[in-house]
C-alpha positions as a Markdown table, in Angstrom:
| # | Residue | x | y | z |
|---|---|---|---|---|
| 1 | Met | -15.7 | -9.7 | -57.7 |
| 2 | Lys | -17.1 | -6.6 | -56.0 |
| 3 | Asn | -20.7 | -7.6 | -54.8 |
| 4 | Phe | -21.4 | -11.3 | -53.1 |
| 5 | Lys | -24.8 | -10.8 | -55.0 |
| 6 | Gln | -23.1 | -11.5 | -58.2 |
| 7 | Leu | -22.3 | -14.6 | -56.3 |
| 8 | Ile | -23.9 | -17.7 | -58.4 |
| 9 | Val | -23.7 | -19.3 | -54.6 |
| 10 | Trp | -25.3 | -16.5 | -53.3 |
| 11 | Gln | -28.0 | -16.2 | -55.7 |
| 12 | Lys | -28.7 | -20.3 | -55.5 |
| 13 | Ser | -29.2 | -19.9 | -52.1 |
| 14 | Val | -31.8 | -17.3 | -52.0 |
| 15 | Glu | -33.7 | -19.7 | -54.2 |
| 16 | Leu | -32.5 | -22.3 | -51.4 |
| 17 | Ala | -34.0 | -20.5 | -48.7 |
| 18 | Ala | -37.4 | -18.8 | -50.4 |
| 19 | Asp | -38.5 | -23.4 | -51.9 |
| 20 | Ile | -37.5 | -23.6 | -47.6 |
| 21 | Tyr | -40.1 | -20.9 | -46.6 |
| 22 | Ser | -42.5 | -22.0 | -49.1 |
| 23 | Ala | -42.6 | -25.9 | -47.8 |
| 24 | Thr | -42.9 | -25.2 | -44.1 |
| 25 | Lys | -46.1 | -23.5 | -45.0 |
| 26 | Gln | -48.0 | -26.7 | -45.1 |
| 27 | Phe | -45.8 | -27.8 | -41.8 |
| 28 | Pro | -48.6 | -28.1 | -39.2 |
| 29 | Glu | -49.6 | -24.8 | -36.7 |
| 30 | Ala | -47.4 | -27.2 | -33.4 |
| 31 | Glu | -44.4 | -27.0 | -35.5 |
| 32 | Lys | -44.1 | -23.4 | -36.1 |
| 33 | Phe | -42.1 | -22.2 | -33.0 |
| 34 | Gly | -40.0 | -25.9 | -33.9 |
| 35 | Leu | -38.9 | -27.3 | -37.2 |
| 36 | Thr | -40.3 | -24.7 | -39.2 |
| 37 | Asn | -38.7 | -22.2 | -38.0 |
| 38 | Gln | -35.5 | -24.0 | -37.6 |
| 39 | Met | -35.4 | -25.3 | -40.8 |
| 40 | Arg | -36.4 | -21.0 | -42.2 |
| 41 | Arg | -33.5 | -20.7 | -40.0 |
| 42 | Ala | -30.6 | -23.0 | -41.2 |
| 43 | Ala | -32.0 | -22.3 | -44.7 |
| 44 | Ile | -31.3 | -18.1 | -44.1 |
| 45 | Ser | -28.7 | -18.3 | -42.2 |
| 46 | Ile | -26.8 | -20.0 | -45.8 |
| 47 | Pro | -26.7 | -16.5 | -48.4 |
| 48 | Ser | -26.1 | -14.1 | -45.2 |
| 49 | Asn | -22.5 | -15.9 | -43.6 |
| 50 | Ile | -21.8 | -15.6 | -47.6 |
| 51 | Ala | -23.1 | -11.7 | -48.1 |
| 52 | Glu | -21.5 | -11.5 | -44.6 |
| 53 | Gly | -18.1 | -13.3 | -45.6 |
| 54 | His | -17.9 | -11.4 | -48.4 |
| 55 | Met | -17.6 | -7.9 | -47.1 |
| 56 | Arg | -14.6 | -9.2 | -44.1 |
| 57 | Ile | -11.6 | -7.5 | -45.3 |
| 58 | Thr | -9.4 | -11.1 | -45.3 |
| 59 | Asn | -10.1 | -14.4 | -47.5 |
| 60 | Lys | -9.5 | -15.6 | -43.7 |
| 61 | Asp | -12.3 | -14.7 | -42.0 |
| 62 | Phe | -14.7 | -15.1 | -46.0 |
| 63 | Arg | -13.4 | -18.6 | -45.5 |
| 64 | Gln | -14.6 | -19.1 | -42.0 |
| 65 | Phe | -18.1 | -17.8 | -43.0 |
| 66 | Leu | -18.2 | -20.5 | -46.0 |
| 67 | Ala | -17.5 | -22.5 | -43.1 |
| 68 | Ile | -20.8 | -21.8 | -41.8 |
| 69 | Ala | -22.5 | -21.5 | -44.9 |
| 70 | Arg | -21.5 | -25.1 | -44.8 |
| 71 | Gly | -22.3 | -26.0 | -41.5 |
| 72 | Ser | -26.1 | -24.0 | -42.7 |
| 73 | Cys | -26.4 | -26.9 | -45.4 |
| 74 | Ala | -25.1 | -29.9 | -43.2 |
| 75 | Glu | -28.1 | -28.5 | -40.6 |
| 76 | Leu | -30.5 | -28.0 | -43.2 |
| 77 | Glu | -30.3 | -30.9 | -45.0 |
| 78 | Thr | -31.2 | -33.2 | -41.9 |
| 79 | Gln | -34.2 | -31.3 | -41.2 |
| 80 | Ser | -35.4 | -31.7 | -44.3 |
| 81 | Ile | -35.1 | -35.8 | -43.5 |
| 82 | Ile | -36.5 | -35.9 | -40.3 |
| 83 | Ala | -39.2 | -33.4 | -42.2 |
| 84 | Thr | -39.2 | -36.1 | -44.3 |
| 85 | Glu | -40.1 | -38.4 | -41.9 |
| 86 | Leu | -42.7 | -37.3 | -40.0 |
| 87 | Asn | -44.7 | -36.9 | -43.1 |
| 88 | Tyr | -44.6 | -33.3 | -43.5 |
| 89 | Leu | -42.6 | -32.6 | -46.8 |
| 90 | Gly | -44.1 | -35.4 | -49.4 |
| 91 | Lys | -41.5 | -37.0 | -51.3 |
| 92 | Glu | -41.5 | -35.2 | -54.2 |
| 93 | Ile | -40.3 | -32.0 | -52.8 |
| 94 | Ala | -38.1 | -32.9 | -50.1 |
| 95 | Ser | -36.7 | -34.5 | -53.0 |
| 96 | Val | -36.1 | -32.1 | -54.9 |
| 97 | Leu | -34.5 | -29.2 | -52.2 |
| 98 | Ala | -32.1 | -32.5 | -51.7 |
| 99 | Gln | -30.6 | -32.1 | -54.3 |
| 100 | Lys | -30.7 | -28.5 | -54.5 |
| 101 | Ile | -29.1 | -28.0 | -50.8 |
| 102 | Gln | -26.7 | -30.5 | -52.4 |
| 103 | Ser | -26.1 | -28.1 | -55.0 |
| 104 | Val | -25.2 | -25.0 | -52.5 |
| 105 | Ala | -23.4 | -27.3 | -50.5 |
| 106 | Lys | -20.5 | -28.0 | -53.5 |
| 107 | Met | -20.7 | -24.7 | -54.5 |
| 108 | Leu | -19.2 | -23.2 | -51.0 |
| 109 | Ser | -16.8 | -26.3 | -50.8 |
| 110 | Ala | -15.8 | -25.5 | -53.6 |
| 111 | Leu | -15.6 | -21.5 | -53.4 |
| 112 | His | -14.8 | -22.9 | -49.2 |
| 113 | Ser | -10.9 | -24.8 | -51.1 |
| 114 | Lys | -10.8 | -21.5 | -54.0 |
| 115 | Thr | -10.6 | -18.5 | -51.6 |
| 116 | Asn | -7.0 | -18.8 | -51.3 |
| 117 | Glu | -6.7 | -17.7 | -54.2 |
| 118 | Leu | -8.9 | -15.0 | -54.5 |
| 119 | Val | -8.6 | -12.0 | -54.1 |
| 120 | Ile | -11.7 | -10.0 | -52.3 |
């Protein structure tokens, strides 16, 4: 695959990042530099690391960036749970976001496992 934009996991993670931006717009102003910022940074980190890793020379490098993206998924999932506990996210949107985060995480894990076989 020549272009990272062709990766479904990259496309889904970009959608997830946009969803996180939309969801965090409703957070209290006091969270602007706290949880809002943290969630947005974690969400952006996912497609960014996929893209950066894909442009690296070796599969080993790509796998490392995929591992970082997986870590950002876990971070984002944790932050979403906290936001829900604080009633910043409604249960319905939290559930939708959790499903999307888990879906991206599964795709990242699958791609990470298969990267040894890929020729970038």
